[in-house]
Biopython code that builds the backbone (N, CA, C, O; Angstrom):
import numpy as np
from Bio.PDB.StructureBuilder import StructureBuilder

atoms = [
    (1, "MET", "N", (-22.673, -141.743, -74.620)),
    (1, "MET", "CA", (-24.111, -142.041, -74.479)),
    (1, "MET", "C", (-24.669, -142.269, -75.855)),
    (1, "MET", "O", (-24.270, -141.629, -76.828)),
    (2, "ARG", "N", (-25.637, -143.229, -75.918)),
    (2, "ARG", "CA", (-26.266, -143.455, -77.176)),
    (2, "ARG", "C", (-27.768, -143.498, -76.978)),
    (2, "ARG", "O", (-28.243, -143.650, -75.852)),
    (3, "SER", "N", (-28.512, -143.368, -78.048)),
    (3, "SER", "CA", (-29.946, -143.432, -77.978)),
    (3, "SER", "C", (-30.433, -144.863, -78.077)),
    (3, "SER", "O", (-29.847, -145.679, -78.789)),
    (4, "VAL", "N", (-31.482, -145.161, -77.376)),
    (4, "VAL", "CA", (-32.090, -146.502, -77.429)),
    (4, "VAL", "C", (-33.526, -146.280, -77.936)),
    (4, "VAL", "O", (-34.339, -145.624, -77.284)),
    (5, "ILE", "N", (-33.803, -146.833, -79.089)),
    (5, "ILE", "CA", (-35.118, -146.671, -79.712)),
    (5, "ILE", "C", (-35.942, -147.960, -79.501)),
    (5, "ILE", "O", (-37.160, -147.918, -79.331)),
    (6, "ASP", "N", (-35.261, -149.062, -79.517)),
    (6, "ASP", "CA", (-35.924, -150.370, -79.441)),
    (6, "ASP", "C", (-35.161, -151.224, -78.506)),
    (6, "ASP", "O", (-33.949, -151.061, -78.360)),
    (7, "ILE", "N", (-35.848, -152.156, -77.848)),
    (7, "ILE", "CA", (-35.191, -153.063, -76.895)),
    (7, "ILE", "C", (-34.133, -153.895, -77.583)),
    (7, "ILE", "O", (-33.168, -154.330, -76.954)),
    (8, "LEU", "N", (-34.312, -154.116, -78.874)),
    (8, "LEU", "CA", (-33.315, -154.898, -79.610)),
    (8, "LEU", "C", (-31.997, -154.132, -79.825)),
    (8, "LEU", "O", (-31.008, -154.711, -80.275)),
    (9, "ASP", "N", (-31.990, -152.838, -79.504)),
    (9, "ASP", "CA", (-30.741, -152.031, -79.532)),
    (9, "ASP", "C", (-29.787, -152.397, -78.405)),
    (9, "ASP", "O", (-28.616, -152.018, -78.430)),
    (10, "LEU", "N", (-30.286, -153.132, -77.421)),
    (10, "LEU", "CA", (-29.511, -153.466, -76.228)),
    (10, "LEU", "C", (-29.057, -154.929, -76.340)),
    (10, "LEU", "O", (-29.752, -155.772, -76.908)),
    (11, "THR", "N", (-27.866, -155.204, -75.778)),
    (11, "THR", "CA", (-27.393, -156.588, -75.688)),
    (11, "THR", "C", (-28.024, -157.252, -74.467)),
    (11, "THR", "O", (-28.561, -156.570, -73.594)),
    (12, "THR", "N", (-27.962, -158.547, -74.409)),
    (12, "THR", "CA", (-28.481, -159.268, -73.218)),
    (12, "THR", "C", (-27.779, -158.830, -71.958)),
    (12, "THR", "O", (-28.406, -158.696, -70.907)),
    (13, "GLU", "N", (-26.456, -158.601, -72.055)),
    (13, "GLU", "CA", (-25.694, -158.114, -70.898)),
    (13, "GLU", "C", (-26.162, -156.739, -70.444)),
    (13, "GLU", "O", (-26.235, -156.483, -69.242)),
    (14, "GLU", "N", (-26.475, -155.867, -71.359)),
    (14, "GLU", "CA", (-26.954, -154.541, -71.019)),
    (14, "GLU", "C", (-28.300, -154.601, -70.353)),
    (14, "GLU", "O", (-28.531, -153.862, -69.396)),
    (15, "ILE", "N", (-29.201, -155.443, -70.810)),
    (15, "ILE", "CA", (-30.505, -155.626, -70.193)),
    (15, "ILE", "C", (-30.352, -156.184, -68.785)),
    (15, "ILE", "O", (-31.014, -155.723, -67.855)),
    (16, "ASP", "N", (-29.480, -157.175, -68.629)),
    (16, "ASP", "CA", (-29.229, -157.744, -67.299)),
    (16, "ASP", "C", (-28.711, -156.673, -66.340)),
    (16, "ASP", "O", (-29.141, -156.621, -65.188)),
    (17, "GLU", "N", (-27.803, -155.826, -66.795)),
    (17, "GLU", "CA", (-27.253, -154.743, -65.966)),
    (17, "GLU", "C", (-28.328, -153.731, -65.570)),
    (17, "GLU", "O", (-28.336, -153.262, -64.431)),
    (18, "LEU", "N", (-29.241, -153.383, -66.495)),
    (18, "LEU", "CA", (-30.310, -152.463, -66.222)),
    (18, "LEU", "C", (-31.238, -153.049, -65.153)),
    (18, "LEU", "O", (-31.674, -152.350, -64.239)),
    (19, "LEU", "N", (-31.532, -154.352, -65.290)),
    (19, "LEU", "CA", (-32.391, -155.021, -64.282)),
    (19, "LEU", "C", (-31.704, -155.087, -62.925)),
    (19, "LEU", "O", (-32.364, -154.947, -61.895)),
    (20, "HIS", "N", (-30.374, -155.300, -62.906)),
    (20, "HIS", "CA", (-29.656, -155.318, -61.666)),
    (20, "HIS", "C", (-29.699, -153.960, -60.978)),
    (20, "HIS", "O", (-29.933, -153.882, -59.772)),
    (21, "VAL", "N", (-29.473, -152.885, -61.739)),
    (21, "VAL", "CA", (-29.515, -151.538, -61.162)),
    (21, "VAL", "C", (-30.926, -151.228, -60.642)),
    (21, "VAL", "O", (-31.079, -150.662, -59.560)),
    (22, "ALA", "N", (-31.948, -151.599, -61.412)),
    (22, "ALA", "CA", (-33.321, -151.329, -61.006)),
    (22, "ALA", "C", (-33.646, -152.063, -59.691)),
    (22, "ALA", "O", (-34.310, -151.489, -58.828)),
    (23, "CYS", "N", (-33.211, -153.271, -59.523)),
    (23, "CYS", "CA", (-33.412, -154.016, -58.299)),
    (23, "CYS", "C", (-32.659, -153.350, -57.144)),
    (23, "CYS", "O", (-33.151, -153.322, -56.016)),
    (24, "ASP", "N", (-31.461, -152.814, -57.427)),
    (24, "ASP", "CA", (-30.705, -152.111, -56.377)),
    (24, "ASP", "C", (-31.356, -150.857, -55.963)),
    (24, "ASP", "O", (-31.331, -150.512, -54.781)),
    (25, "ILE", "N", (-31.962, -150.126, -56.915)),
    (25, "ILE", "CA", (-32.647, -148.884, -56.597)),
    (25, "ILE", "C", (-33.877, -149.211, -55.703)),
    (25, "ILE", "O", (-34.173, -148.494, -54.748)),
    (26, "ILE", "N", (-34.552, -150.271, -56.031)),
    (26, "ILE", "CA", (-35.747, -150.652, -55.214)),
    (26, "ILE", "C", (-35.304, -151.065, -53.809)),
    (26, "ILE", "O", (-35.967, -150.731, -52.827)),
    (27, "ALA", "N", (-34.213, -151.774, -53.712)),
    (27, "ALA", "CA", (-33.738, -152.305, -52.415)),
    (27, "ALA", "C", (-33.082, -151.183, -51.554)),
    (27, "ALA", "O", (-33.176, -151.202, -50.326)),
    (28, "ASN", "N", (-32.426, -150.223, -52.215)),
    (28, "ASN", "CA", (-31.634, -149.202, -51.510)),
    (28, "ASN", "C", (-31.921, -147.783, -52.068)),
    (28, "ASN", "O", (-31.016, -147.125, -52.580)),
    (29, "PRO", "N", (-33.177, -147.325, -51.965)),
    (29, "PRO", "CA", (-33.527, -146.015, -52.608)),
    (29, "PRO", "C", (-32.697, -144.862, -52.051)),
    (29, "PRO", "O", (-32.457, -143.901, -52.781)),
    (30, "TRP", "N", (-32.257, -144.907, -50.825)),
    (30, "TRP", "CA", (-31.456, -143.834, -50.234)),
    (30, "TRP", "C", (-30.135, -143.641, -50.956)),
    (30, "TRP", "O", (-29.604, -142.530, -50.983)),
    (31, "LYS", "N", (-29.581, -144.731, -51.558)),
    (31, "LYS", "CA", (-28.296, -144.595, -52.284)),
    (31, "LYS", "C", (-28.454, -143.760, -53.541)),
    (31, "LYS", "O", (-27.478, -143.186, -54.024)),
    (32, "TYR", "N", (-29.659, -143.678, -54.080)),
    (32, "TYR", "CA", (-29.891, -143.031, -55.353)),
    (32, "TYR", "C", (-30.635, -141.709, -55.234)),
    (32, "TYR", "O", (-30.926, -141.062, -56.240)),
    (33, "SER", "N", (-30.951, -141.299, -53.976)),
    (33, "SER", "CA", (-31.873, -140.143, -53.823)),
    (33, "SER", "C", (-31.349, -138.810, -54.371)),
    (33, "SER", "O", (-32.112, -137.872, -54.601)),
    (34, "GLU", "N", (-30.021, -138.751, -54.575)),
    (34, "GLU", "CA", (-29.444, -137.502, -55.166)),
    (34, "GLU", "C", (-28.674, -137.794, -56.478)),
    (34, "GLU", "O", (-27.887, -136.970, -56.943)),
    (35, "MET", "N", (-28.913, -138.938, -57.035)),
    (35, "MET", "CA", (-28.166, -139.367, -58.255)),
    (35, "MET", "C", (-28.295, -138.371, -59.414)),
    (35, "MET", "O", (-27.369, -138.215, -60.210)),
    (36, "CYS", "N", (-29.434, -137.707, -59.501)),
    (36, "CYS", "CA", (-29.707, -136.788, -60.618)),
    (36, "CYS", "C", (-29.711, -135.306, -60.181)),
    (36, "CYS", "O", (-30.236, -134.448, -60.890)),
    (37, "ARG", "N", (-29.133, -135.026, -59.034)),
    (37, "ARG", "CA", (-29.085, -133.625, -58.586)),
    (37, "ARG", "C", (-28.382, -132.782, -59.621)),
    (37, "ARG", "O", (-27.304, -133.132, -60.104)),
    (38, "GLY", "N", (-29.007, -131.661, -59.958)),
    (38, "GLY", "CA", (-28.417, -130.751, -60.973)),
    (38, "GLY", "C", (-28.764, -131.132, -62.382)),
    (38, "GLY", "O", (-28.382, -130.427, -63.316)),
    (39, "LYS", "N", (-29.478, -132.226, -62.576)),
    (39, "LYS", "CA", (-29.882, -132.649, -63.924)),
    (39, "LYS", "C", (-31.360, -132.311, -64.162)),
    (39, "LYS", "O", (-32.178, -132.265, -63.244)),
    (40, "LYS", "N", (-31.654, -132.075, -65.457)),
    (40, "LYS", "CA", (-33.035, -131.799, -65.835)),
    (40, "LYS", "C", (-33.507, -132.866, -66.824)),
    (40, "LYS", "O", (-32.750, -133.324, -67.681)),
    (41, "LEU", "N", (-34.784, -133.249, -66.680)),
    (41, "LEU", "CA", (-35.417, -134.151, -67.631)),
    (41, "LEU", "C", (-36.465, -133.366, -68.383)),
    (41, "LEU", "O", (-37.404, -132.844, -67.784)),
    (42, "ALA", "N", (-36.314, -133.280, -69.672)),
    (42, "ALA", "CA", (-37.315, -132.600, -70.534)),
    (42, "ALA", "C", (-38.213, -133.702, -71.130)),
    (42, "ALA", "O", (-37.725, -134.651, -71.745)),
    (43, "THR", "N", (-39.518, -133.555, -70.935)),
    (43, "THR", "CA", (-40.443, -134.585, -71.430)),
    (43, "THR", "C", (-41.269, -133.971, -72.573)),
    (43, "THR", "O", (-41.668, -132.808, -72.534)),
    (44, "LEU", "N", (-41.498, -134.799, -73.572)),
    (44, "LEU", "CA", (-42.358, -134.438, -74.708)),
    (44, "LEU", "C", (-43.077, -135.724, -75.105)),
    (44, "LEU", "O", (-42.462, -136.676, -75.586)),
    (45, "PHE", "N", (-44.361, -135.729, -74.898)),
    (45, "PHE", "CA", (-45.187, -136.911, -75.247)),
    (45, "PHE", "C", (-46.072, -136.515, -76.407)),
    (45, "PHE", "O", (-46.687, -135.449, -76.393)),
    (46, "PHE", "N", (-46.137, -137.365, -77.404)),
    (46, "PHE", "CA", (-46.935, -137.116, -78.608)),
    (46, "PHE", "C", (-48.373, -137.565, -78.390)),
    (46, "PHE", "O", (-49.280, -137.095, -79.076)),
    (47, "GLU", "N", (-48.587, -138.465, -77.448)),
    (47, "GLU", "CA", (-49.918, -138.979, -77.086)),
    (47, "GLU", "C", (-50.187, -138.573, -75.643)),
    (47, "GLU", "O", (-49.299, -138.693, -74.799)),
    (48, "PRO", "N", (-51.412, -138.087, -75.337)),
    (48, "PRO", "CA", (-51.696, -137.669, -73.985)),
    (48, "PRO", "C", (-51.753, -138.936, -73.078)),
    (48, "PRO", "O", (-52.534, -139.858, -73.309)),
    (49, "SER", "N", (-50.917, -138.927, -72.077)),
    (49, "SER", "CA", (-50.935, -140.028, -71.100)),
    (49, "SER", "C", (-50.439, -139.457, -69.743)),
    (49, "SER", "O", (-49.240, -139.393, -69.471)),
    (50, "THR", "N", (-51.390, -139.062, -68.939)),
    (50, "THR", "CA", (-51.071, -138.505, -67.644)),
    (50, "THR", "C", (-50.305, -139.514, -66.801)),
    (50, "THR", "O", (-49.339, -139.136, -66.138)),
    (51, "ARG", "N", (-50.692, -140.756, -66.802)),
    (51, "ARG", "CA", (-50.000, -141.756, -65.985)),
    (51, "ARG", "C", (-48.541, -141.928, -66.393)),
    (51, "ARG", "O", (-47.665, -142.008, -65.531)),
    (52, "THR", "N", (-48.267, -141.985, -67.708)),
    (52, "THR", "CA", (-46.900, -142.140, -68.172)),
    (52, "THR", "C", (-46.072, -140.874, -67.820)),
    (52, "THR", "O", (-44.958, -140.973, -67.307)),
    (53, "ARG", "N", (-46.643, -139.699, -68.109)),
    (53, "ARG", "CA", (-45.939, -138.449, -67.804)),
    (53, "ARG", "C", (-45.591, -138.357, -66.330)),
    (53, "ARG", "O", (-44.454, -138.068, -65.958)),
    (54, "LEU", "N", (-46.591, -138.607, -65.498)),
    (54, "LEU", "CA", (-46.366, -138.525, -64.029)),
    (54, "LEU", "C", (-45.357, -139.561, -63.531)),
    (54, "LEU", "O", (-44.594, -139.277, -62.608)),
    (55, "SER", "N", (-45.341, -140.734, -64.116)),
    (55, "SER", "CA", (-44.400, -141.744, -63.619)),
    (55, "SER", "C", (-42.973, -141.344, -64.008)),
    (55, "SER", "O", (-42.050, -141.560, -63.223)),
    (56, "PHE", "N", (-42.771, -140.776, -65.178)),
    (56, "PHE", "CA", (-41.422, -140.279, -65.540)),
    (56, "PHE", "C", (-40.976, -139.134, -64.621)),
    (56, "PHE", "O", (-39.843, -139.090, -64.140)),
    (57, "GLU", "N", (-41.913, -138.220, -64.403)),
    (57, "GLU", "CA", (-41.629, -137.079, -63.538)),
    (57, "GLU", "C", (-41.358, -137.498, -62.085)),
    (57, "GLU", "O", (-40.444, -136.975, -61.447)),
    (58, "ALA", "N", (-42.155, -138.444, -61.566)),
    (58, "ALA", "CA", (-41.942, -138.906, -60.198)),
    (58, "ALA", "C", (-40.597, -139.614, -60.070)),
    (58, "ALA", "O", (-39.911, -139.459, -59.059)),
    (59, "ALA", "N", (-40.216, -140.383, -61.075)),
    (59, "ALA", "CA", (-38.944, -141.093, -60.995)),
    (59, "ALA", "C", (-37.774, -140.084, -60.941)),
    (59, "ALA", "O", (-36.849, -140.235, -60.143)),
    (60, "MET", "N", (-37.835, -139.061, -61.801)),
    (60, "MET", "CA", (-36.785, -138.073, -61.817)),
    (60, "MET", "C", (-36.705, -137.321, -60.520)),
    (60, "MET", "O", (-35.612, -137.069, -60.014)),
    (61, "LEU", "N", (-37.862, -136.951, -59.961)),
    (61, "LEU", "CA", (-37.884, -136.250, -58.672)),
    (61, "LEU", "C", (-37.356, -137.111, -57.527)),
    (61, "LEU", "O", (-36.682, -136.610, -56.627)),
    (62, "GLU", "N", (-37.672, -138.430, -57.567)),
    (62, "GLU", "CA", (-37.126, -139.331, -56.552)),
    (62, "GLU", "C", (-35.611, -139.464, -56.643)),
    (62, "GLU", "O", (-34.973, -139.812, -55.649)),
    (63, "LEU", "N", (-35.026, -139.202, -57.789)),
    (63, "LEU", "CA", (-33.579, -139.253, -57.967)),
    (63, "LEU", "C", (-32.947, -137.886, -57.706)),
    (63, "LEU", "O", (-31.733, -137.736, -57.842)),
    (64, "GLY", "N", (-33.728, -136.916, -57.344)),
    (64, "GLY", "CA", (-33.165, -135.612, -56.979)),
    (64, "GLY", "C", (-33.051, -134.598, -58.101)),
    (64, "GLY", "O", (-32.515, -133.507, -57.901)),
    (65, "GLY", "N", (-33.559, -134.952, -59.304)),
    (65, "GLY", "CA", (-33.499, -134.041, -60.428)),
    (65, "GLY", "C", (-34.729, -133.175, -60.544)),
    (65, "GLY", "O", (-35.600, -133.179, -59.674)),
    (66, "SER", "N", (-34.788, -132.409, -61.666)),
    (66, "SER", "CA", (-35.974, -131.611, -61.905)),
    (66, "SER", "C", (-36.474, -131.947, -63.294)),
    (66, "SER", "O", (-35.797, -132.595, -64.092)),
    (67, "VAL", "N", (-37.738, -131.461, -63.564)),
    (67, "VAL", "CA", (-38.427, -131.823, -64.763)),
    (67, "VAL", "C", (-38.933, -130.590, -65.507)),
    (67, "VAL", "O", (-39.458, -129.663, -64.890)),
    (68, "LEU", "N", (-38.779, -130.577, -66.816)),
    (68, "LEU", "CA", (-39.351, -129.551, -67.709)),
    (68, "LEU", "C", (-40.377, -130.259, -68.575)),
    (68, "LEU", "O", (-40.026, -131.191, -69.298)),
    (69, "GLY", "N", (-41.618, -129.845, -68.522)),
    (69, "GLY", "CA", (-42.643, -130.442, -69.342)),
    (69, "GLY", "C", (-42.900, -129.592, -70.574)),
    (69, "GLY", "O", (-42.685, -128.380, -70.572)),
    (70, "PHE", "N", (-43.360, -130.244, -71.614)),
    (70, "PHE", "CA", (-43.680, -129.547, -72.831)),
    (70, "PHE", "C", (-45.095, -129.858, -73.277)),
    (70, "PHE", "O", (-45.545, -129.349, -74.304)),
]
sb = StructureBuilder()
sb.init_structure("model")
sb.init_model(0)
sb.init_chain("A")
sb.init_seg("    ")
for serial, (resi, resn, name, xyz) in enumerate(atoms, 1):
    if name == "N":
        sb.init_residue(resn, " ", resi, " ")
    sb.init_atom(name, np.array(xyz, "f"), 0.0, 1.0, " ", f" {name:<3s}", serial, name[0])
structure = sb.get_structure()
């Protein structure tokens, strides 16, 4: 696993694959409903943004994981 800081850190092929997976999640959400079971997402935002925080948390919960906020 590697960190992605900027979109330019990804190749065109990697971006295409991410978009393909995103479309598959939208089309078949039941396939992914437990994908993150047993995993935790820790969030730390330096700027207050309720909408961003909640969208990250909602996505993780939809995938079956849990969230730790800071």
